[in-house]
N, C-alpha and C positions, 0 to 999 in steps of 0.2 A: 366504573371500569378504571383500572390502574393506568397511570400515564405511561406512554411508550418511553423506553429507555435507550440511550445511545452511548456507545463506547468508542472512543478514539484510541487506536493502538499505534504506538510509536516505538519501533525497535531502536535501541541505542548501543553504540560502541564509541566511547570517547566523545561524548557530546556535553561535557560539563559546562562549556561556555554558553550553551543555548537552552538547556533543558528547563531551567527555572522560568525563564521568560516564555518559553513555549507553553508550559503548563498554564501559566497565568493567562496567556492569550486565548488558549483553547477553551478553558473553563468560562471565560468572559463571553463567549459567543452564544451560550444557551445554558440555562440553569439545569436542563435535563442531561447535559453531557457529563460523562465520566471519562477519565483518561487512564490508560494502562501503559506503563513503561515496561518494555521487555529488554532488560539489560544483559549484555553478554560479558559480564565480569570486566567492565571498563576499568582499565588501570588508572584513568584520570579522576576516578571518584564519581562518575555519573550516577551509579547506582546508589551511592550514599546520599547524594543530593535528592534523588527521587524518593528515597526512604524518608528523608526529612520533610519533604513536601507532603508525603502521604500521612505523616504523623499529625500534620496541621489540618489537612482537608480529607474528609471521608470520600471525596470524589476522585482521589488520586490513588492508584494502585500500582504495585510493582511486582514483576516476576524477575528473579535473579537466576541466570543460567551460569553454568560452570566454566564457560569459555566462549570464544568467538565461534559460534556455531552456524551463523549465516542468517540471511534475511528471510528466506522462505520458511525455515523451521521456527524462526521467531514469530512470524505471523501465524503459522499454524498453531503454535502454543497459545497465542493470544486469542485466536478464533475459538479454540476449545474452552478457554477460560470464559469467554463471553457467552458461549452457548450454555455452559454449565450454570451461569448466573442469570440467565433469562433476558439478555439484552435483545432488543428488537432490531436495532441498526448498528452496524459495525464499520468504522472507518479504518482505512490504512492511511498513514501520514508520516512523512519524514520528520526528523527531529531538528533539522538544521535550518529551518525557515525557508527552504526552497519551495515549500508548500505554505502559502499564506493562510493563516487561520481564518481570515475574513471570508475565504471561499467556502468555509464549512456551511454557512447559511444557504448558499446557492445550491449545494449538494442536497440539503434537506428539502428544498423546494422541488428539485428535479426528481427525487426518489418517490414522490407522490405518483408519478407515472412510469416508474421503472422498478426493476429488481436489483440492478447494479448500475451505479453511476460512476463514470470514469472522468477524471480531470484531464482534459486534452491540451497538449502543447501545440498541436498542429490541426486544430479544428477547421475543416473545410479549406485547407490550404493556407491558413493564416498561422504564421509561426509566432508564438508568444514565449520565447525563451530569452532570458537576460543573463549576460556575462559568460556565456559559453564560448569557447574558441570555435572557429568555423569547422575545424576538423571534428570536434565532438558533436556539433550540431548535425553535420552531414552524416556521421556514423549513426546517430539516433534516428534521423529521418529515413535513411536507407534501411535501417533495421525494420522499421514499420512497413515499408514497401515490401521487404522480404517476407515478413510474417503474412501479409495479405496475400501475396503471390503463392506461397507454399500451402497455407492452411485454408484459405478462403474466408478467413475471419475479417469481416468488413468493418474495420475500425480505423479511424485516423491516427490514434495513438494507443497501441496495445501494450506498450512497454512502460508506460508511466505508473507511478506508485501512489498516486493520490486518488482514492476511490472509496465508495460507500456501498456496502452490501445490505440487502434485507436479510434477516435471519434465515429465511427459508432457503436462500441460495447456499449458505454455509452448511445448513442441515442436509441439503440434497447432495452436494458434492462430497465424494468420498475423500476426506482429508488424509486418510491413510495411503491413498493411491497417488497423492501429489509428490512428484519426484524431484522437481527442480528446487534450487536453494538460493541462487543469485537473482539477478533481474529477470531471468527466464521464468521465475515464479509468477511474475505479473502476467506474462503471456499465457502461461499454463492455466492460471485461475480464470482469466477471461475466456479462454478457449473452452474450458470445462463448463462454465456457465452458459456459454453460447450453445454448446452441444446439448445441454439439458433444456434448451428452449426458453431460457429466461430473457426478459426484456432488458437490453443494455442501452443506456443513453450516455452520450458524451457531452460534457459542457466545457466551454473554454476556460482555462486558467492561465495565469501568468506564472511561469516557473523561473525563479531567480536562483542562480547557482550559489552555493554556500559561500559565505565570507568568513566563517569560523570552522575550524577542524579540517579534516582531510577526507577527500572523496574515497569511497569504498570500491570504485570501479577498478577492474583488473582484466588482464588478458584471459584469465581462467573463466571469469564471469561471462565474457563475450563468447568464448568457445562453447560454454554450456548453453547459451541462448541459441547459437547457430544450430547445434545438434538437437536441442529440444524441439525446435519447430518441426523438424522432420519426424521426430518421434510422435508428436501430436498428430501429424497427418496419418502416420501408420496406425496409431491407436484408434483413430476415428474409423479407418477402413476396416479394422478387425473388431470394432465394437467395444473397445476397452474404455471409452469415455461416455 
């Protein structure tokens, strides 16, 4: 029986300062891990660095996109790539080391009893976020309360972007129907998996704010998330998820 295969997907836009170190750290965690960089035409040369790493290691792969097209569409492109190539497990992971590669091993243990594993910054009321200003922390925490209240999705951290899917979750969710593109994408994917009856498990992670590069958070992304939560509730009522 062939060994199970795992793909770590990391979208990039101007992550030249961290991408080489990230690739090295991810691949060191498990010899069955491959890594896919989905680069949105980074002007700082991130895509070129990823190409160079791919030329050295057959475990590194790169998708180049024509411009800054957004987080959600980057992951959907990565999911399609993974499904077409037979991967059994698929990670979402940031490129800026806010997600510690050491946690990857903990996800692989947790997925034994789950279909989707989420890395939680607020597990059971315990906050594990480093270097965020209080305003950003309060906004994030409140957003998760808001999601739980509106949708009924009972997760401590539904907005985080460090997660692991079994293949069957991505095969079952209609990726063509996924509408959100910013951080609302994380909420939408969790909600769709929950509505399909998949087992979702949260594990605690330590989230460390980036020390290199620039945050991609914006008011537009926040507005999208606020509106998407109500759309999800409506779609659930009319049977669209």
